[in-house]
DRENTORKOL-3810 file (N, C-alpha, C; in nm, 4 decimals):
REM DRENTORKOL-3810
@n.u->-1.6509; n.v->5.1068; n.w->1.5050; ca.u->-1.7116; ca.v->5.1378; ca.w->1.6214; c.u->-1.6975; c.v->5.0222; c.w->1.7319
@n.u->-1.7630; n.v->5.0279; n.w->1.8400; ca.u->-1.7350; ca.v->4.9514; ca.w->1.9412; c.u->-1.9020; c.v->4.8669; c.w->1.9825
@n.u->-1.9353; n.v->4.7912; n.w->1.9487; ca.u->-2.0436; ca.v->4.7203; ca.w->1.9652; c.u->-2.0808; c.v->4.7462; c.w->2.1026
@n.u->-2.0458; n.v->4.8254; n.w->2.2028; ca.u->-2.1339; ca.v->4.8620; ca.w->2.3025; c.u->-2.2076; c.v->4.9510; c.w->2.2801
@n.u->-2.1584; n.v->5.0479; n.w->2.1701; ca.u->-2.2657; ca.v->5.1427; ca.w->2.1385; c.u->-2.3923; c.v->5.1278; c.w->2.0455
@n.u->-2.4118; n.v->5.0053; n.w->2.0445; ca.u->-2.4814; ca.v->4.9235; ca.w->1.9339; c.u->-2.5847; c.v->4.8977; c.w->2.0498
@n.u->-2.5670; n.v->4.8004; n.w->2.1153; ca.u->-2.6390; ca.v->4.8011; ca.w->2.2261; c.u->-2.7670; c.v->4.8419; c.w->2.2888
@n.u->-2.7417; n.v->4.9323; n.w->2.3139; ca.u->-2.8322; ca.v->5.0448; ca.w->2.3677; c.u->-2.9880; c.v->5.0752; c.w->2.2877
@n.u->-2.8939; n.v->5.1058; n.w->2.1269; ca.u->-3.0129; ca.v->5.1294; ca.w->2.0196; c.u->-3.1318; c.v->4.9877; c.w->1.9940
@n.u->-3.0178; n.v->4.8796; n.w->2.0289; ca.u->-3.1027; ca.v->4.6787; ca.w->1.9557; c.u->-3.1997; c.v->4.7062; c.w->2.1052
@n.u->-3.1379; n.v->4.7448; n.w->2.1988; ca.u->-3.2574; ca.v->4.7296; ca.w->2.3270; c.u->-3.3846; c.v->4.8754; c.w->2.3386
@n.u->-3.2940; n.v->4.9562; n.w->2.3344; ca.u->-3.4370; ca.v->5.0696; ca.w->2.3179; c.u->-3.5574; c.v->5.0501; c.w->2.2301
@n.u->-3.4919; n.v->5.0102; n.w->2.0603; ca.u->-3.6122; ca.v->4.9994; ca.w->1.9699; c.u->-3.7086; c.v->4.8671; c.w->2.0248
@n.u->-3.6497; n.v->4.7998; n.w->2.0271; ca.u->-3.7275; ca.v->4.6682; ca.w->2.0831; c.u->-3.7924; c.v->4.6596; c.w->2.1757
@n.u->-3.7795; n.v->4.7567; n.w->2.2966; ca.u->-3.8606; ca.v->4.7704; ca.w->2.3984; c.u->-3.9680; c.v->4.8803; c.w->2.3833
@n.u->-3.9385; n.v->4.9733; n.w->2.2913; ca.u->-4.0616; ca.v->5.0707; ca.w->2.2529; c.u->-4.1423; c.v->5.0392; c.w->2.1733
@n.u->-4.1144; n.v->4.9296; n.w->2.0868; ca.u->-4.1866; ca.v->4.8489; ca.w->1.9878; c.u->-4.2937; c.v->4.7541; c.w->2.0458
@n.u->-4.2545; n.v->4.7051; n.w->2.1573; ca.u->-4.3295; ca.v->4.5643; ca.w->2.2159; c.u->-4.3942; c.v->4.6837; c.w->2.3142
@n.u->-4.3561; n.v->4.8096; n.w->2.3745; ca.u->-4.4503; ca.v->4.8292; ca.w->2.5010; c.u->-4.5260; c.v->4.9204; c.w->2.4296
@n.u->-4.4953; n.v->5.0473; n.w->2.3586; ca.u->-4.5597; ca.v->5.1560; ca.w->2.2859; c.u->-4.6565; c.v->5.1219; c.w->2.1907
@n.u->-4.6336; n.v->5.0176; n.w->2.1146; ca.u->-4.6619; ca.v->4.9713; ca.w->2.0084; c.u->-4.7847; c.v->4.8512; c.w->2.0095
@n.u->-4.7299; n.v->4.7595; n.w->2.0965; ca.u->-4.7636; ca.v->4.6334; ca.w->2.0945; c.u->-4.6772; c.v->4.5600; c.w->1.9473
@n.u->-4.5642; n.v->4.5918; n.w->1.8693; ca.u->-4.5418; ca.v->4.5065; ca.w->1.7798; c.u->-4.3739; c.v->4.4360; c.w->1.8360
@n.u->-4.3739; n.v->4.3368; n.w->1.7930; ca.u->-4.2659; ca.v->4.2484; ca.w->1.7673; c.u->-4.1713; c.v->4.2935; c.w->1.6689
@n.u->-4.0338; n.v->4.3584; n.w->1.6986; ca.u->-3.9474; ca.v->4.4097; ca.w->1.5657; c.u->-3.8430; c.v->4.2847; c.w->1.5872
@n.u->-3.7745; n.v->4.2434; n.w->1.4804; ca.u->-3.7152; ca.v->4.1430; ca.w->1.4805; c.u->-3.5996; c.v->4.1913; c.w->1.4333
@n.u->-3.4216; n.v->4.2176; n.w->1.4839; ca.u->-3.3214; ca.v->4.2694; ca.w->1.4078; c.u->-3.3061; c.v->4.2061; c.w->1.2905
@n.u->-3.2822; n.v->4.2732; n.w->1.1533; ca.u->-3.2138; ca.v->4.1858; ca.w->1.0315; c.u->-3.0287; c.v->4.2145; c.w->1.0525
@n.u->-3.0040; n.v->4.1948; n.w->0.9079; ca.u->-2.8859; ca.v->4.1995; ca.w->0.9532; c.u->-2.8355; c.v->4.3598; c.w->0.9760
@n.u->-2.7469; n.v->4.4014; n.w->1.0174; ca.u->-2.6971; ca.v->4.5245; ca.w->1.0480; c.u->-2.5630; c.v->4.5337; c.w->0.9342
@n.u->-2.6059; n.v->4.6566; n.w->0.8743; ca.u->-2.4836; ca.v->4.7238; ca.w->0.7736; c.u->-2.4299; c.v->4.8166; c.w->0.8185
@n.u->-2.3240; n.v->4.8329; n.w->0.7310; ca.u->-2.2429; ca.v->5.0015; ca.w->0.7140; c.u->-2.2848; c.v->5.0441; c.w->0.6000
@n.u->-2.3603; n.v->5.1755; n.w->0.6158; ca.u->-2.3603; ca.v->5.2725; ca.w->0.5492; c.u->-2.2350; c.v->5.3868; c.w->0.5173
@n.u->-2.2083; n.v->5.4093; n.w->0.3720; ca.u->-2.1261; ca.v->5.5490; ca.w->0.3399; c.u->-2.1988; c.v->5.6413; c.w->0.3239
@n.u->-2.3655; n.v->5.6482; n.w->0.2849; ca.u->-2.3752; ca.v->5.7562; ca.w->0.1926; c.u->-2.4766; c.v->5.8104; c.w->0.3393
@n.u->-2.4639; n.v->5.9115; n.w->0.3187; ca.u->-2.5167; ca.v->6.0202; ca.w->0.4450; c.u->-2.6705; c.v->6.0355; c.w->0.3770
@n.u->-2.7574; n.v->5.9348; n.w->0.3379; ca.u->-2.9104; ca.v->5.9579; ca.w->0.3200; c.u->-3.0284; c.v->5.8621; c.w->0.3935
@n.u->-3.1171; n.v->5.9109; n.w->0.4125; ca.u->-3.2352; ca.v->5.8539; ca.w->0.5043; c.u->-3.2747; c.v->5.7307; c.w->0.4380
@n.u->-3.3161; n.v->5.5756; n.w->0.4589; ca.u->-3.3211; ca.v->5.4623; ca.w->0.4691; c.u->-3.4906; c.v->5.4593; c.w->0.4597
@n.u->-3.5705; n.v->5.5234; n.w->0.4421; ca.u->-3.7171; ca.v->5.5453; ca.w->0.4289; c.u->-3.7694; c.v->5.6665; c.w->0.3439
@n.u->-3.8909; n.v->5.6422; n.w->0.4045; ca.u->-3.9786; ca.v->5.7693; ca.w->0.3639; c.u->-4.0251; c.v->5.9016; c.w->0.4295
@n.u->-4.0162; n.v->5.8287; n.w->0.5738; ca.u->-4.0370; ca.v->5.9444; ca.w->0.6581; c.u->-3.9119; c.v->5.9201; c.w->0.7870
@n.u->-3.8503; n.v->5.9821; n.w->0.8525; ca.u->-3.7563; ca.v->5.9950; ca.w->0.8969; c.u->-3.7458; c.v->6.0759; c.w->1.0224
@n.u->-3.7285; n.v->6.0350; n.w->1.1122; ca.u->-3.7182; ca.v->6.0928; ca.w->1.2006; c.u->-3.5629; c.v->6.1187; c.w->1.2690
@n.u->-3.5166; n.v->6.2630; n.w->1.3244; ca.u->-3.4039; ca.v->6.2946; ca.w->1.3439; c.u->-3.3399; c.v->6.3566; c.w->1.4358
@n.u->-3.2493; n.v->6.3006; n.w->1.4821; ca.u->-3.2003; ca.v->6.3607; ca.w->1.6334; c.u->-3.0767; c.v->6.3274; c.w->1.7018
@n.u->-2.9853; n.v->6.4678; n.w->1.7045; ca.u->-2.8896; ca.v->6.5347; ca.w->1.7592; c.u->-2.8807; c.v->6.4561; c.w->1.8994
@n.u->-2.7284; n.v->6.4053; n.w->1.9183; ca.u->-2.6587; ca.v->6.3451; ca.w->2.0357; c.u->-2.5472; c.v->6.4599; c.w->2.0722
@n.u->-2.5280; n.v->6.5027; n.w->2.2342; ca.u->-2.4242; ca.v->6.5351; ca.w->2.2320; c.u->-2.3704; c.v->6.4911; c.w->2.4052
@n.u->-2.3004; n.v->6.5009; n.w->2.4581; ca.u->-2.2608; ca.v->6.4644; ca.w->2.5528; c.u->-2.1331; c.v->6.4017; c.w->2.5956
@n.u->-2.0908; n.v->6.2924; n.w->2.6303; ca.u->-1.9748; ca.v->6.2201; ca.w->2.5975; c.u->-1.9525; c.v->6.1507; c.w->2.4872
@n.u->-2.0237; n.v->6.1329; n.w->2.4258; ca.u->-2.0267; ca.v->6.1230; ca.w->2.2414; c.u->-2.1219; c.v->6.2094; c.w->2.1854
@n.u->-2.0666; n.v->6.2532; n.w->2.0764; ca.u->-2.1360; ca.v->6.3587; ca.w->1.9745; c.u->-2.1833; c.v->6.2700; c.w->1.8914
@n.u->-2.2609; n.v->6.2975; n.w->1.8257; ca.u->-2.3546; ca.v->6.2170; ca.w->1.6868; c.u->-2.5032; c.v->6.2197; c.w->1.6609
@n.u->-2.5377; n.v->6.1543; n.w->1.5838; ca.u->-2.7001; ca.v->6.1607; ca.w->1.5548; c.u->-2.7777; c.v->6.0138; c.w->1.4987
@n.u->-2.8843; n.v->6.0060; n.w->1.5448; ca.u->-2.9344; ca.v->5.8801; ca.w->1.5232; c.u->-3.0870; c.v->5.8953; c.w->1.4381
@n.u->-3.1426; n.v->5.8181; n.w->1.3263; ca.u->-3.2057; ca.v->5.8427; ca.w->1.2006; c.u->-3.3515; c.v->5.6955; c.w->1.2833
@n.u->-3.4639; n.v->5.7926; n.w->1.2938; ca.u->-3.6032; ca.v->5.6311; ca.w->1.2742; c.u->-3.6107; c.v->5.6524; c.w->1.1768
@n.u->-3.6475; n.v->5.5808; n.w->1.0440; ca.u->-3.6632; ca.v->5.5858; ca.w->0.9160; c.u->-3.8062; c.v->5.4884; c.w->0.8528
@n.u->-3.8963; n.v->5.5303; n.w->0.8190; ca.u->-3.9947; ca.v->5.4349; ca.w->0.7638; c.u->-4.0380; c.v->5.4308; c.w->0.6362
@n.u->-4.0877; n.v->5.3454; n.w->0.5957; ca.u->-4.1585; ca.v->5.3347; ca.w->0.4617; c.u->-4.3181; c.v->5.3924; c.w->0.4999
@n.u->-4.3558; n.v->5.4631; n.w->0.4042; ca.u->-4.4719; ca.v->5.5607; ca.w->0.4238; c.u->-4.5971; c.v->5.4931; c.w->0.4722
@n.u->-4.5842; n.v->5.3880; n.w->0.4251; ca.u->-4.6737; ca.v->5.2698; ca.w->0.4699; c.u->-4.6670; c.v->5.1772; c.w->0.6894
@n.u->-4.5085; n.v->5.1540; n.w->0.6768; ca.u->-4.4848; ca.v->5.1734; ca.w->0.8310; c.u->-4.5035; c.v->5.3031; c.w->0.9123
@n.u->-4.4658; n.v->5.4220; n.w->0.8492; ca.u->-4.5276; ca.v->5.4934; ca.w->0.9201; c.u->-4.6693; c.v->5.5131; c.w->0.9231
@n.u->-4.7413; n.v->5.4994; n.w->0.8826; ca.u->-4.9257; ca.v->5.4780; ca.w->0.8498; c.u->-4.9291; c.v->5.3780; c.w->0.9935
@n.u->-4.8441; n.v->5.2681; n.w->0.9811; ca.u->-4.8822; ca.v->5.1330; ca.w->1.0418; c.u->-4.8645; c.v->5.1940; c.w->1.2430
@n.u->-4.7627; n.v->5.2731; n.w->1.2241; ca.u->-4.7111; ca.v->5.3389; ca.w->1.3429; c.u->-4.8148; c.v->5.4080; c.w->1.4264
@n.u->-4.8173; n.v->5.5355; n.w->1.3357; ca.u->-4.9241; ca.v->5.6082; ca.w->1.3857; c.u->-5.0846; c.v->5.5374; c.w->1.4491
@n.u->-5.1369; n.v->5.4495; n.w->1.3322; ca.u->-5.2145; ca.v->5.3533; ca.w->1.3905; c.u->-5.2513; c.v->5.3022; c.w->1.5257
@n.u->-5.1117; n.v->5.2514; n.w->1.5713; ca.u->-5.1118; ca.v->5.1938; ca.w->1.6731; c.u->-5.1032; c.v->5.2930; c.w->1.8228
@n.u->-5.0001; n.v->5.3558; n.w->1.7569; ca.u->-4.9994; ca.v->5.4913; ca.w->1.8723; c.u->-5.1102; c.v->5.5356; c.w->1.9074
@n.u->-5.2223; n.v->5.5573; n.w->1.8021; ca.u->-5.3586; ca.v->5.6464; ca.w->1.8281; c.u->-5.4941; c.v->5.5773; c.w->1.7829
@n.u->-5.4544; n.v->5.4852; n.w->1.7237; ca.u->-5.6127; ca.v->5.3790; ca.w->1.7175; c.u->-5.6592; c.v->5.4898; c.w->1.5739
@n.u->-5.6040; n.v->5.5743; n.w->1.4849; ca.u->-5.6448; ca.v->5.6296; ca.w->1.4155; c.u->-5.6246; c.v->5.5561; c.w->1.2768
@n.u->-5.6672; n.v->5.5942; n.w->1.1264; ca.u->-5.6067; ca.v->5.5429; ca.w->1.0506; c.u->-5.6627; c.v->5.6634; c.w->0.9424
@n.u->-5.4689; n.v->5.6317; n.w->0.9178; ca.u->-5.4775; ca.v->5.7340; ca.w->0.7700; c.u->-5.4773; c.v->5.6497; c.w->0.6776
@n.u->-5.4879; n.v->5.7558; n.w->0.5152; ca.u->-5.4280; ca.v->5.6814; ca.w->0.4271; c.u->-5.2881; c.v->5.7379; c.w->0.3643
@n.u->-5.2880; n.v->5.8546; n.w->0.4116; ca.u->-5.1588; ca.v->5.9144; ca.w->0.3550; c.u->-5.0641; c.v->5.9913; c.w->0.4302
@n.u->-4.9288; n.v->5.9975; n.w->0.4668; ca.u->-4.8967; ca.v->6.0408; ca.w->0.5817; c.u->-4.8992; c.v->6.2134; c.w->0.5675
@n.u->-4.9903; n.v->6.2342; n.w->0.6578; ca.u->-4.9634; ca.v->6.3970; ca.w->0.6990; c.u->-4.9361; c.v->6.4820; c.w->0.8335
@n.u->-4.9288; n.v->6.5672; n.w->0.8730; ca.u->-4.8836; ca.v->6.6697; ca.w->0.9528; c.u->-4.9131; c.v->6.5296; c.w->1.0857
@n.u->-4.9898; n.v->6.5076; n.w->1.1251; ca.u->-5.0357; ca.v->6.3869; ca.w->1.2392; c.u->-4.9388; c.v->6.2808; c.w->1.2338
@n.u->-4.9559; n.v->6.2200; n.w->1.1184; ca.u->-4.8232; ca.v->6.1042; ca.w->1.1260; c.u->-4.6843; c.v->6.1692; c.w->1.1475
@n.u->-4.6329; n.v->6.2723; n.w->1.0654; ca.u->-4.4986; ca.v->6.3052; ca.w->1.1057; c.u->-4.4998; c.v->6.3323; c.w->1.1914
@n.u->-4.5796; n.v->6.4295; n.w->1.3054; ca.u->-4.5511; ca.v->6.4561; ca.w->1.4162; c.u->-4.5366; c.v->6.2990; c.w->1.4920
@n.u->-4.6297; n.v->6.1814; n.w->1.4811; ca.u->-4.6206; ca.v->6.0968; ca.w->1.5852; c.u->-4.4663; c.v->6.0279; c.w->1.5289
@n.u->-4.4296; n.v->6.0265; n.w->1.3974; ca.u->-4.2980; ca.v->5.9647; ca.w->1.4048; c.u->-4.1737; c.v->6.0200; c.w->1.4856
@n.u->-4.2253; n.v->6.1635; n.w->1.4673; ca.u->-4.1145; ca.v->6.2645; ca.w->1.5400; c.u->-4.0881; c.v->6.2439; c.w->1.7152
@n.u->-4.2512; n.v->6.1941; n.w->1.7602; ca.u->-4.2381; ca.v->6.1388; ca.w->1.9332; c.u->-4.1763; c.v->6.0215; c.w->1.9371
@n.u->-4.1877; n.v->5.8920; n.w->1.8388; ca.u->-4.1488; ca.v->5.7923; ca.w->1.8255; c.u->-4.0225; c.v->5.7637; c.w->1.8438
@n.u->-3.9362; n.v->5.8604; n.w->1.7718; ca.u->-3.7778; ca.v->5.9258; ca.w->1.7427; c.u->-3.7285; c.v->5.9426; c.w->1.9020
@n.u->-3.7877; n.v->6.0344; n.w->1.9540; ca.u->-3.7788; ca.v->6.0814; ca.w->2.0735; c.u->-3.7840; c.v->6.0029; c.w->2.1796
@n.u->-3.8644; n.v->5.8963; n.w->2.1937; ca.u->-3.9071; ca.v->5.8032; ca.w->2.3020; c.u->-3.7899; c.v->5.7185; c.w->2.2841
@n.u->-3.7465; n.v->5.6555; n.w->2.1253; ca.u->-3.6493; ca.v->5.5324; ca.w->2.1279; c.u->-3.5210; c.v->5.6487; c.w->2.1489
@n.u->-3.4465; n.v->5.7254; n.w->2.1193; ca.u->-3.3752; ca.v->5.8494; ca.w->2.1999; c.u->-3.3479; c.v->5.8483; c.w->2.3031
@n.u->-3.4560; n.v->5.8353; n.w->2.4022; ca.u->-3.4908; ca.v->5.8607; ca.w->2.5533; c.u->-3.4238; c.v->5.7231; c.w->2.6542
@n.u->-3.5184; n.v->5.6365; n.w->2.5598; ca.u->-3.4614; ca.v->5.4926; ca.w->2.6307; c.u->-3.3426; c.v->5.4407; c.w->2.5684
@n.u->-3.2721; n.v->5.4965; n.w->2.4502; ca.u->-3.0902; ca.v->5.4620; ca.w->2.4141; c.u->-3.0349; c.v->5.5273; c.w->2.5346
@n.u->-3.0708; n.v->5.6730; n.w->2.5586; ca.u->-3.0237; ca.v->5.7232; ca.w->2.6461; c.u->-2.9946; c.v->5.6399; c.w->2.7539
@n.u->-3.0893; n.v->5.6047; n.w->2.8450; ca.u->-3.1365; ca.v->5.5220; ca.w->2.9424; c.u->-3.0125; c.v->5.4371; c.w->2.9699
@n.u->-3.0167; n.v->5.3323; n.w->2.8817; ca.u->-2.9355; ca.v->5.2494; ca.w->2.8580; c.u->-2.7612; c.v->5.2980; c.w->2.8659
@n.u->-2.7466; n.v->5.3944; n.w->2.7531; ca.u->-2.6255; ca.v->5.4364; ca.w->2.7668; c.u->-2.5713; c.v->5.4867; c.w->2.8995
@n.u->-2.7052; n.v->5.5381; n.w->3.0338; ca.u->-2.6270; ca.v->5.5683; ca.w->3.1170; c.u->-2.6045; c.v->5.4387; c.w->3.2311
@n.u->-2.6419; n.v->5.3076; n.w->3.1996; ca.u->-2.6009; ca.v->5.2013; ca.w->3.2365; c.u->-2.4382; c.v->5.1642; c.w->3.2386
@n.u->-2.4265; n.v->5.2200; n.w->3.1203; ca.u->-2.2741; ca.v->5.1985; ca.w->3.0981; c.u->-2.1791; c.v->5.3214; c.w->3.1394
@n.u->-2.2321; n.v->5.4062; n.w->3.2108; ca.u->-2.2207; ca.v->5.4938; ca.w->3.2794; c.u->-2.1605; c.v->5.6135; c.w->3.1582
@n.u->-2.2242; n.v->5.6609; n.w->3.0228; ca.u->-2.2151; ca.v->5.7154; ca.w->2.9145; c.u->-2.3038; c.v->5.8432; c.w->2.9106
@n.u->-2.2880; n.v->5.9697; n.w->2.9568; ca.u->-2.3550; ca.v->6.0189; ca.w->2.9846; c.u->-2.4104; c.v->6.1249; c.w->2.7823
@n.u->-2.4888; n.v->6.0905; n.w->2.7565; ca.u->-2.5485; ca.v->6.1222; ca.w->2.6428; c.u->-2.6639; c.v->6.2189; c.w->2.6634
@n.u->-2.6839; n.v->6.3400; n.w->2.6067; ca.u->-2.7848; ca.v->6.4082; ca.w->2.5726; c.u->-2.8228; c.v->6.4618; c.w->2.4227
@n.u->-2.9748; n.v->6.4518; n.w->2.4407; ca.u->-3.0319; ca.v->6.4873; ca.w->2.2679; c.u->-3.0616; c.v->6.6416; c.w->2.2443
@n.u->-3.1205; n.v->6.6036; n.w->2.1148; ca.u->-3.1795; ca.v->6.7843; ca.w->2.0924; c.u->-3.3295; c.v->6.7206; c.w->2.0440
@n.u->-3.3731; n.v->6.8091; n.w->2.0061; ca.u->-3.5242; ca.v->6.8319; ca.w->1.9633; c.u->-3.5409; c.v->6.7229; c.w->1.8025
@n.u->-3.6275; n.v->6.6367; n.w->1.8019; ca.u->-3.6312; ca.v->6.5649; ca.w->1.6922; c.u->-3.7043; c.v->6.6346; c.w->1.6031
@n.u->-3.6455; n.v->6.6453; n.w->1.4491; ca.u->-3.7180; ca.v->6.6637; ca.w->1.3368; c.u->-3.6881; c.v->6.5955; c.w->1.2729
@n.u->-3.8700; n.v->6.6105; n.w->1.1737; ca.u->-3.8977; ca.v->6.4825; ca.w->1.0689; c.u->-3.8795; c.v->6.5519; c.w->0.9573
@n.u->-3.8072; n.v->6.4337; n.w->0.8553; ca.u->-3.8462; ca.v->6.4841; ca.w->0.6750; c.u->-3.9231; c.v->6.3656; c.w->0.6030
@n.u->-3.9756; n.v->6.4240; n.w->0.5219; ca.u->-4.0703; ca.v->6.3102; ca.w->0.4674; c.u->-3.9978; c.v->6.3144; c.w->0.2433
@n.u->-3.9616; n.v->6.2011; n.w->0.2974; ca.u->-3.9019; ca.v->6.1887; ca.w->0.1040; c.u->-3.8068; c.v->6.0819; c.w->0.1010
@n.u->-3.7548; n.v->5.9744; n.w->0.0082; ca.u->-3.7070; ca.v->5.9155; ca.w->0.0299; c.u->-3.5623; c.v->5.9515; c.w->-0.0570
@n.u->-3.4068; n.v->5.9034; n.w->0.0279; ca.u->-3.2888; ca.v->5.9166; ca.w->-0.0525; c.u->-3.2491; c.v->6.0405; c.w->0.0036
@n.u->-3.3452; n.v->6.1273; n.w->0.1014; ca.u->-3.3031; ca.v->6.2503; ca.w->0.1047; c.u->-3.1624; c.v->6.2993; c.w->0.2799
@n.u->-3.0565; n.v->6.3535; n.w->0.1864; ca.u->-2.9470; ca.v->6.3175; ca.w->0.2542; c.u->-2.9431; c.v->6.4409; c.w->0.3905
@n.u->-2.9130; n.v->6.3713; n.w->0.5098; ca.u->-2.9408; ca.v->6.3873; ca.w->0.6302; c.u->-2.8454; c.v->6.4571; c.w->0.7213
@n.u->-2.7060; n.v->6.4246; n.w->0.6692; ca.u->-2.5405; ca.v->6.5177; ca.w->0.6929; c.u->-2.5571; c.v->6.4881; c.w->0.8400
@n.u->-2.5302; n.v->6.3956; n.w->0.8765; ca.u->-2.4946; ca.v->6.3198; ca.w->0.9852; c.u->-2.3879; c.v->6.4302; c.w->1.0118
@n.u->-2.3460; n.v->6.4934; n.w->1.1818; ca.u->-2.2438; ca.v->6.5604; ca.w->1.2220; c.u->-2.0700; c.v->6.4835; c.w->1.2166
@n.u->-2.1016; n.v->6.3360; n.w->1.2143; ca.u->-1.9908; ca.v->6.2248; ca.w->1.2180; c.u->-1.9759; c.v->6.2111; c.w->1.0585
@n.u->-1.8800; n.v->6.1433; n.w->1.0443; ca.u->-1.8069; ca.v->6.0488; ca.w->0.9125; c.u->-1.8714; c.v->5.9279; c.w->0.8844
@n.u->-1.8618; n.v->5.8844; n.w->0.7745; ca.u->-1.9288; ca.v->5.7922; ca.w->0.7827; c.u->-1.8196; c.v->5.6726; c.w->0.8185
@n.u->-1.8287; n.v->5.5516; n.w->0.8862; ca.u->-1.9591; ca.v->5.4856; ca.w->0.8420; c.u->-2.0861; c.v->5.4755; c.w->0.9555
@n.u->-2.1797; n.v->5.4847; n.w->0.9318; ca.u->-2.3404; ca.v->5.5062; ca.w->0.9512; c.u->-2.3788; c.v->5.3506; c.w->1.0100
@n.u->-2.3541; n.v->5.3187; n.w->1.1076; ca.u->-2.4284; ca.v->5.1733; ca.w->1.1412; c.u->-2.5836; c.v->5.1942; c.w->1.1187
@n.u->-2.6395; n.v->5.0969; n.w->0.9769; ca.u->-2.7911; ca.v->5.0939; ca.w->1.0410; c.u->-2.8422; c.v->4.9450; c.w->1.0548
@n.u->-2.9519; n.v->4.9432; n.w->1.1402; ca.u->-3.0097; ca.v->4.8819; ca.w->1.2396; c.u->-3.1378; c.v->4.8374; c.w->1.1509
@n.u->-3.1466; n.v->4.7478; n.w->1.0340; ca.u->-3.2579; ca.v->4.7573; ca.w->1.0143; c.u->-3.3774; c.v->4.6334; c.w->1.1194
@n.u->-3.5385; n.v->4.6800; n.w->1.1358; ca.u->-3.5647; ca.v->4.5423; ca.w->1.2347; c.u->-3.7083; c.v->4.5720; c.w->1.1488
@n.u->-3.7357; n.v->4.3965; n.w->1.1458; ca.u->-3.8411; ca.v->4.3890; ca.w->1.0503; c.u->-3.9747; c.v->4.3680; c.w->1.1292
@n.u->-4.1055; n.v->4.4003; n.w->1.0835; ca.u->-4.2043; ca.v->4.3464; ca.w->1.1607; c.u->-4.3353; c.v->4.3443; c.w->1.0428
@n.u->-4.4485; n.v->4.2893; n.w->1.1082; ca.u->-4.5737; ca.v->4.2744; ca.w->1.0647; c.u->-4.6248; c.v->4.3604; c.w->1.0111
@n.u->-4.7264; n.v->4.3595; n.w->0.9055; ca.u->-4.7692; ca.v->4.4988; ca.w->0.8588; c.u->-4.9283; c.v->4.4684; c.w->0.8862
@n.u->-4.9589; n.v->4.3380; n.w->0.9227; ca.u->-5.0795; ca.v->4.3222; ca.w->0.9452; c.u->-5.1826; c.v->4.2306; c.w->0.8254
@n.u->-5.1226; n.v->4.2526; n.w->0.7414; ca.u->-5.1314; ca.v->4.2217; ca.w->0.5755; c.u->-5.0744; c.v->4.0687; c.w->0.5520
@n.u->-5.0284; n.v->4.0511; n.w->0.6546; ca.u->-4.9011; ca.v->3.9451; ca.w->0.6346; c.u->-4.7690; c.v->3.9476; c.w->0.5573
@n.u->-4.7937; n.v->4.0496; n.w->0.5121; ca.u->-4.6296; ca.v->4.1152; ca.w->0.4653; c.u->-4.5330; c.v->4.1808; c.w->0.6026
@n.u->-4.4313; n.v->4.2716; n.w->0.5267; ca.u->-4.3230; ca.v->4.2631; ca.w->0.6530; c.u->-4.2869; c.v->4.4496; c.w->0.6113
@n.u->-4.2611; n.v->4.4999; n.w->0.7161; ca.u->-4.2217; ca.v->4.6322; ca.w->0.6921; c.u->-4.0952; c.v->4.6299; c.w->0.7609
@n.u->-3.9851; n.v->4.7500; n.w->0.7396; ca.u->-3.9108; ca.v->4.7452; ca.w->0.7751; c.u->-3.8354; c.v->4.9022; c.w->0.8453
@n.u->-3.8336; n.v->4.9169; n.w->0.9514; ca.u->-3.7718; ca.v->5.0483; ca.w->1.0338; c.u->-3.6482; c.v->5.0181; c.w->1.0405
@n.u->-3.5642; n.v->5.1499; n.w->0.9573; ca.u->-3.4345; ca.v->5.1427; ca.w->1.0151; c.u->-3.3617; c.v->5.2583; c.w->1.1197
@n.u->-3.2789; n.v->5.2116; n.w->1.2195; ca.u->-3.2461; ca.v->5.2833; ca.w->1.3317; c.u->-3.0843; c.v->5.2794; c.w->1.2529
@n.u->-3.0927; n.v->5.4079; n.w->1.1917; ca.u->-2.9227; ca.v->5.4281; ca.w->1.1917; c.u->-2.8294; c.v->5.5448; c.w->1.2566
@n.u->-2.7358; n.v->5.5357; n.w->1.2706; ca.u->-2.6658; ca.v->5.5932; ca.w->1.4024; c.u->-2.5361; c.v->5.6177; c.w->1.3607
@n.u->-2.4718; n.v->5.7470; n.w->1.3818; ca.u->-2.3133; ca.v->5.6974; ca.w->1.4119; c.u->-2.3064; c.v->5.8239; c.w->1.5100
@n.u->-2.1600; n.v->5.7941; n.w->1.5951; ca.u->-2.0784; ca.v->5.8818; ca.w->1.6811; c.u->-1.9287; c.v->5.9445; c.w->1.6338
@n.u->-1.9019; n.v->6.0293; n.w->1.6697; ca.u->-1.7628; ca.v->6.0741; ca.w->1.6546; c.u->-1.6804; c.v->5.9926; c.w->1.7471
@n.u->-1.6171; n.v->5.9833; n.w->1.6846; ca.u->-1.4775; ca.v->5.8771; ca.w->1.7056; c.u->-1.3548; c.v->5.9324; c.w->1.8120
END
């Protein structure tokens, strides 16, 4: 897959985390996934159509999802419930929107569906495309001196 398809996801994820959450994310080593499974405990999924067809997932550990929810709302929860799941869906939508703006700069028209969120580790996500799936892991500080990872995984039909 051409690297020009990866850069919009990189730019959008960094920008959204910085502006919406005041969180600096650092890209770790991108990988190619051959399995169609989620990378975290709470995962937003969104399909794409237009000049390219594909899908993106934004996947967090439960703790990472709770941190994001707290940053978005100022409220704290100790477990992932409906409110946190809604927040991850909204964040997926925002990242997708910013990604599409970056694709517009490349004169690539991409439209997105409605995000959905699933909860569970290693859930099969059944991208409409064939592997490989590009996985972009971004690290961010969790406030306790540790690090959380958000995985932005995507794939487009060739």
